[in-house]
C-alpha positions as CSV (number, residue, x, y, z in Angstrom):
1,M,21.5,-14.8,-9.3
2,S,24.5,-12.7,-8.1
3,K,23.8,-10.2,-5.4
4,T,23.5,-6.6,-6.5
5,I,25.8,-4.4,-4.4
6,D,24.4,-3.7,-0.9
7,L,20.8,-4.5,-1.6
8,K,18.8,-5.9,1.2
9,R,17.1,-9.3,0.7
10,T,13.9,-10.7,2.3
11,P,13.9,-14.1,3.9
12,L,12.1,-15.4,0.8
13,F,15.0,-14.7,-1.5
14,E,15.6,-18.5,-1.9
15,I,12.0,-18.7,-3.3
16,Y,13.0,-16.1,-5.9
17,E,15.9,-18.3,-7.0
18,K,13.9,-21.5,-6.9
19,Y,11.0,-20.1,-9.0
20,G,13.1,-18.0,-11.4
21,A,12.1,-14.5,-10.4
22,K,13.2,-11.5,-12.3
23,V,14.6,-9.1,-9.6
24,I,15.0,-5.3,-9.4
25,D,16.3,-2.7,-6.9
26,F,13.1,-1.5,-5.1
27,G,14.0,1.2,-2.6
28,G,17.2,-0.6,-1.6
29,W,15.8,-4.1,-1.7
30,E,16.4,-6.8,-4.2
31,M,12.8,-7.7,-4.9
32,A,11.0,-10.0,-7.4
33,V,9.3,-7.8,-10.0
34,Q,7.8,-10.9,-11.7
35,F,7.9,-14.7,-11.7
36,S,6.1,-15.5,-15.0
37,S,4.8,-12.2,-16.5
38,I,3.2,-9.1,-15.0
39,L,0.1,-9.7,-17.1
40,E,-0.3,-13.4,-16.0
41,E,0.2,-12.5,-12.4
42,H,-2.2,-9.6,-12.6
43,E,-4.9,-11.8,-14.1
44,A,-4.3,-14.6,-11.6
45,V,-5.2,-12.2,-8.8
46,R,-8.3,-10.8,-10.6
47,K,-9.5,-14.3,-11.5
48,E,-8.0,-16.8,-9.0
49,A,-5.3,-15.9,-6.5
50,G,-1.8,-14.5,-6.2
51,L,0.8,-14.8,-3.5
52,F,3.1,-11.8,-2.8
53,D,6.3,-11.5,-0.7
54,V,5.9,-8.3,1.2
55,S,8.5,-9.1,3.8
56,H,10.4,-5.9,2.9
57,M,7.7,-3.8,4.7
58,G,8.7,-2.5,8.1
59,E,7.1,-3.3,11.4
60,V,7.4,-1.1,14.6
61,L,6.0,-2.2,18.0
62,I,4.6,0.7,20.2
63,E,3.9,-0.2,23.8
64,G,3.3,1.6,27.1
65,E,0.6,3.4,29.1
66,D,0.8,6.4,26.7
67,A,0.9,4.4,23.5
68,E,-2.6,5.5,22.4
69,S,-2.1,9.2,23.1
70,Y,1.3,9.1,21.5
71,L,0.0,7.5,18.3
72,N,-2.9,9.9,18.2
73,Y,-0.4,12.8,18.2
74,L,1.8,11.1,15.6
75,L,-1.0,10.0,13.1
76,T,-3.8,11.7,11.2
77,N,-6.5,9.1,11.9
78,D,-8.2,8.6,15.3
79,V,-6.5,5.7,17.0
80,T,-8.9,5.9,20.0
81,K,-11.6,4.4,17.7
82,L,-9.6,1.1,17.3
83,K,-10.7,-2.0,19.2
84,I,-8.4,-4.9,19.9
85,N,-7.9,-7.0,16.8
86,Q,-8.8,-4.1,14.5
87,A,-6.5,-2.4,11.9
88,Q,-6.7,1.2,10.7
89,Y,-5.2,3.0,7.6
90,T,-3.6,6.3,8.5
91,A,-0.8,8.7,7.6
92,M,2.0,10.3,9.4
93,C,2.6,14.0,8.4
94,Y,5.2,16.7,8.7
95,P,4.0,20.0,10.4
96,N,3.5,21.5,6.9
97,G,0.9,18.7,6.1
98,G,3.3,16.8,3.7
99,I,3.4,13.0,4.2
100,V,6.1,11.2,6.1
101,D,4.5,7.9,5.2
102,D,1.1,6.1,4.9
103,L,0.8,3.0,7.2
104,L,-1.4,0.5,9.0
105,V,-2.0,0.4,12.7
106,Y,-2.9,-2.9,14.4
107,K,-4.2,-2.8,17.9
108,L,-2.8,-5.9,19.5
109,E,-3.8,-5.2,23.1
110,N,-4.6,-2.1,25.2
111,E,-1.3,-0.2,25.3
112,K,0.2,-2.4,22.5
113,Y,0.2,-1.6,18.8
114,L,1.9,-2.8,15.6
115,L,2.6,-0.2,12.9
116,V,3.3,-1.5,9.3
117,I,5.3,1.0,7.3
118,N,6.8,1.2,3.8
119,A,10.0,-0.5,3.1
120,S,11.9,2.4,1.7
121,N,10.9,4.6,4.7
122,I,11.8,2.3,7.6
123,D,14.8,4.2,8.9
124,K,13.3,7.6,8.2
125,D,9.9,6.7,9.9
126,Y,11.6,5.1,12.9
127,E,13.7,8.3,13.4
128,W,10.6,10.5,13.1
129,M,8.8,8.3,15.7
130,M,11.8,8.6,18.1
131,Q,12.1,12.4,17.5
132,N,8.4,12.9,18.4
133,E,8.3,10.4,21.3
134,R,6.1,11.7,24.2
135,G,4.9,10.1,27.4
136,S,5.6,6.6,28.6
137,V,6.1,4.6,25.4
138,S,8.5,2.1,24.0
139,I,9.2,2.2,20.2
140,K,10.8,-0.9,18.8
141,N,11.8,-1.5,15.2
142,I,11.1,-5.3,14.8
143,S,11.3,-5.3,10.9
144,S,14.1,-7.8,10.6
145,N,12.4,-10.4,12.8
146,V,9.0,-10.3,10.9
147,A,8.1,-11.6,7.5
148,Q,4.9,-10.9,5.6
149,L,3.1,-12.7,2.8
150,A,-0.1,-11.4,1.1
151,I,-2.5,-13.8,-0.5
152,Q,-5.0,-11.9,-2.7
153,G,-7.8,-12.7,-5.1
154,L,-11.2,-14.5,-5.4
155,K,-9.9,-17.8,-4.2
156,A,-7.6,-16.5,-1.4
157,E,-9.9,-17.4,1.5
158,A,-10.6,-20.9,0.2
159,I,-6.9,-21.6,-0.3
160,L,-5.9,-20.2,3.0
161,Q,-8.7,-22.0,4.8
162,K,-7.2,-25.4,3.8
163,L,-4.2,-24.6,6.2
164,T,-6.1,-23.6,9.3
165,E,-9.0,-24.4,11.6
166,T,-9.5,-20.7,12.4
167,P,-12.7,-19.6,10.5
168,L,-11.4,-17.0,8.2
169,S,-14.9,-15.8,7.1
170,E,-15.1,-14.3,10.7
171,I,-12.2,-12.0,10.0
172,K,-13.9,-8.9,8.6
173,S,-12.2,-6.2,6.5
174,F,-9.6,-4.2,8.5
175,N,-9.7,-6.8,11.3
176,F,-7.2,-9.5,12.2
177,A,-6.8,-12.7,14.2
178,P,-3.6,-13.0,16.2
179,N,-1.9,-16.4,17.0
180,V,-3.4,-18.4,14.2
181,N,-1.9,-21.8,13.4
182,L,-1.3,-22.1,9.7
183,A,-0.1,-25.5,8.4
184,G,1.5,-26.2,11.8
185,I,3.2,-22.8,12.1
186,N,2.0,-21.1,15.2
187,N,1.5,-17.4,16.1
188,V,0.7,-16.1,12.6
189,L,-1.1,-12.8,12.6
190,V,-3.7,-13.0,9.8
191,S,-5.3,-9.7,8.7
192,R,-7.7,-8.7,6.0
193,T,-6.8,-5.3,4.5
194,G,-5.6,-5.8,0.9
195,Y,-3.8,-3.7,-1.6
196,T,-5.0,-5.1,-4.9
197,G,-8.7,-4.2,-5.1
198,E,-9.5,-7.8,-4.4
199,D,-10.3,-9.7,-1.1
200,G,-7.3,-11.2,0.6
201,F,-5.1,-11.7,3.7
202,E,-1.8,-10.6,5.1
203,L,0.2,-13.1,7.1
204,Y,2.8,-11.8,9.6
205,L,5.1,-14.4,11.1
206,E,8.6,-15.1,12.3
207,A,11.1,-14.6,9.4
208,E,12.6,-18.1,9.8
209,Q,9.2,-19.7,9.1
210,V,8.2,-17.8,6.0
211,V,9.8,-20.1,3.3
212,L,8.0,-23.1,4.8
213,L,4.6,-21.2,4.8
214,C,5.1,-20.0,1.3
215,E,5.7,-23.6,0.0
216,K,2.7,-24.9,1.9
217,L,0.5,-22.1,0.4
218,L,1.7,-22.9,-3.1
219,E,1.0,-26.5,-2.6
220,A,-2.5,-25.8,-1.1
221,G,-3.3,-23.4,-4.0
222,K,-1.9,-25.3,-7.0
223,D,-5.3,-26.7,-8.2
224,D,-6.9,-23.2,-7.7
225,G,-4.5,-21.3,-9.9
226,L,-2.5,-19.7,-7.1
227,K,0.5,-17.9,-8.7
228,L,3.6,-16.3,-7.1
229,C,3.4,-12.6,-7.9
230,G,6.0,-9.9,-8.0
231,L,5.9,-6.1,-7.4
232,G,5.0,-5.5,-11.1
233,A,1.5,-7.0,-10.7
234,R,1.2,-5.5,-7.2
235,D,1.6,-2.1,-8.8
236,T,-0.8,-2.6,-11.7
237,L,-3.4,-4.1,-9.3
238,R,-3.2,-1.3,-6.7
239,F,-3.2,1.3,-9.5
240,E,-6.5,0.0,-11.1
241,A,-8.1,0.1,-7.6
242,R,-6.8,3.7,-7.1
243,L,-4.7,2.8,-4.1
244,V,-1.9,5.2,-3.5
245,L,1.8,4.5,-3.4
246,Y,4.4,6.3,-1.3
247,G,6.9,8.2,-3.5
248,Q,4.3,8.7,-6.3
249,E,0.8,9.8,-5.0
250,L,2.3,10.4,-1.5
251,T,5.3,12.6,-0.9
252,R,6.5,15.3,1.6
253,E,5.2,17.8,-0.9
254,I,1.7,16.3,-1.2
255,S,-0.9,16.4,1.6
256,P,-3.2,13.4,2.4
257,L,-6.2,15.6,1.3
258,E,-4.6,16.3,-2.1
259,A,-3.7,12.6,-2.5
260,G,-7.3,11.6,-1.9
261,I,-6.9,9.9,1.4
262,G,-8.8,12.5,3.4
263,F,-10.9,9.7,5.0
264,A,-7.8,8.9,7.1
265,V,-7.4,12.5,8.3
266,K,-9.6,13.3,11.4
267,T,-9.1,17.0,12.0
268,N,-12.1,16.9,14.4
269,K,-10.3,14.6,16.9
270,E,-9.8,16.5,20.1
271,N,-6.1,16.3,20.5
272,E,-3.4,18.0,18.6
273,F,-1.6,16.0,15.9
274,I,1.4,16.8,13.7
275,G,0.2,18.8,10.7
276,K,-3.3,19.3,12.1
277,S,-3.5,23.1,11.7
278,V,-2.4,23.0,8.0
279,L,-4.7,20.1,7.2
280,K,-7.7,21.7,9.0
281,K,-7.1,24.9,6.9
282,Q,-7.0,22.8,3.7
283,K,-10.3,21.1,4.7
284,E,-12.0,24.4,5.5
285,N,-10.7,26.5,2.5
286,G,-10.6,23.7,-0.1
287,I,-7.5,22.3,-1.8
288,Q,-5.8,24.0,-4.7
289,R,-4.8,20.7,-6.4
290,K,-5.8,17.1,-6.2
291,I,-5.1,13.6,-7.6
292,V,-7.6,12.5,-10.2
293,G,-7.9,9.7,-12.7
294,I,-7.2,10.3,-16.4
295,E,-7.6,8.3,-19.5
296,V,-5.3,8.9,-22.5
297,T,-7.5,8.8,-25.6
298,G,-4.7,9.4,-28.0
299,R,-1.7,7.1,-28.6
300,G,0.7,6.5,-25.7
301,I,0.9,5.5,-22.1
302,P,1.1,8.1,-19.3
303,R,4.1,7.5,-17.0
304,H,5.2,8.9,-13.6
305,G,6.5,12.5,-14.0
306,Y,5.0,13.3,-17.4
307,N,3.5,16.8,-17.6
308,V,-0.2,17.5,-18.0
309,F,-1.6,20.5,-19.8
310,S,-5.1,22.1,-20.1
311,E,-6.7,22.1,-23.5
312,D,-5.4,25.6,-24.1
313,G,-1.8,24.5,-23.5
314,K,-1.3,25.7,-19.8
315,E,0.8,23.3,-17.6
316,I,-1.6,22.2,-14.8
317,G,0.1,19.2,-13.2
318,Y,1.9,15.9,-13.7
319,I,1.3,12.1,-13.8
320,T,1.9,10.4,-10.4
321,S,1.3,6.8,-11.7
322,G,0.3,5.5,-15.1
323,T,0.1,2.3,-17.1
324,H,-1.8,0.4,-19.8
325,S,-4.5,-1.2,-17.5
326,P,-4.4,-5.0,-17.9
327,T,-8.0,-5.4,-16.8
328,L,-9.6,-2.5,-18.6
329,K,-7.2,-2.5,-21.7
330,K,-6.9,1.3,-21.6
331,S,-4.1,3.8,-21.0
332,L,-4.8,5.2,-17.6
333,G,-3.1,7.5,-15.1
334,L,-3.4,9.2,-11.8
335,A,-2.4,12.9,-12.0
336,L,-1.9,15.7,-9.5
337,L,-3.8,18.6,-11.2
338,S,-4.9,22.1,-10.3
339,A,-8.4,21.7,-8.7
340,Q,-10.2,23.7,-11.4
341,H,-9.2,21.1,-14.0
342,S,-10.2,18.1,-11.9
343,E,-13.8,17.6,-12.9
344,V,-14.7,14.3,-14.6
345,G,-15.0,15.0,-18.3
346,T,-12.4,17.8,-18.4
347,K,-10.3,17.5,-21.6
348,L,-6.5,17.5,-21.1
349,K,-3.2,16.9,-22.9
350,V,-0.4,14.7,-21.6
351,E,3.1,15.2,-22.9
352,I,4.3,11.8,-24.0
353,R,7.7,11.6,-25.9
354,N,7.5,15.3,-26.7
355,K,4.0,15.1,-28.2
356,K,0.9,16.5,-26.5
357,V,-1.6,13.6,-26.5
358,D,-5.3,13.9,-25.9
359,A,-6.6,12.8,-22.5
360,V,-9.7,13.2,-20.3
361,V,-10.4,13.2,-16.5
362,V,-12.3,10.0,-15.6
363,K,-13.9,8.6,-12.4
364,T,-11.8,6.5,-10.0
365,P,-11.3,3.8,-8.9
366,F,-10.8,2.5,-12.4
367,Y,-11.6,-1.0,-11.2
368,K,-14.0,-2.3,-8.5
369,K,-14.3,-5.9,-7.7
370,G,-17.4,-7.6,-8.8
């Protein structure tokens, strides 16, 4: 595999080479899109378990006596509600309510937090955090020192439990255990947030140790159908579970309320936060457009950027994500539409290869585990 010009690589690149991954440019990173096939990897997660390299994600450490109040100003969710060893999903917004990024906040200690941000946004996010620094805080980009694996699927807990004495069943959703020993590797942070619609764990550790841990996991999971998975299956899995993706459902032109992540926007928290006044107004007055699920009932697959029309031919929005769902065997999409066309059952047309194809607004998430 020859290196594509100037693309960054994760510490697991040697695993890609060893297991014959097909690689693509993903936001400036040379990432595995698949190892076997997207369909096989997708099904492995839904039925057994899948192992993902997510070491391209960014990590920023926020410390200091004003860490909590700084984060509460920077982020839309209410950081004061977090207890030690809890994680929270949140967004970072511009003053106009558009999205800088969506991210996870981990409360490591009082006055010490880990932020996990999107790979393509690391530099932009870090710059935004520095620009909006307030009070006594230290903001440190530690992305290059940290690797991350995600093990997802029905058998994820059983496989991971083989490598540790820490009782994983005690780690509840959006909680984590710091300093876990996994297969003799110390100080692994094990969290349970997930981005596939299935149960699973994220493993944060020193970059130098990640190849070893990856091999130990593959060994532990070989009789349970554990498969190495690429970004292709990660995308189809998150899509079926209606989990949003930065650059598609989330952009600087789309607010968190329009994107459907209003649960992470706490306009009633006491302090001011960036974008609060605009988001508060949107909550009070109602939004003019929103992201909804659609099913294409005619022939064709809706893809990102395709235009959507009302039944009478008026352009009313566009597809943010779309695919042929491997689990449901249907052509499905997420679309940003004008609010008056967002009711379930509303008939639409999607422009696919210059033809207007029949579609209908459907309920999301498309897939729910169990």
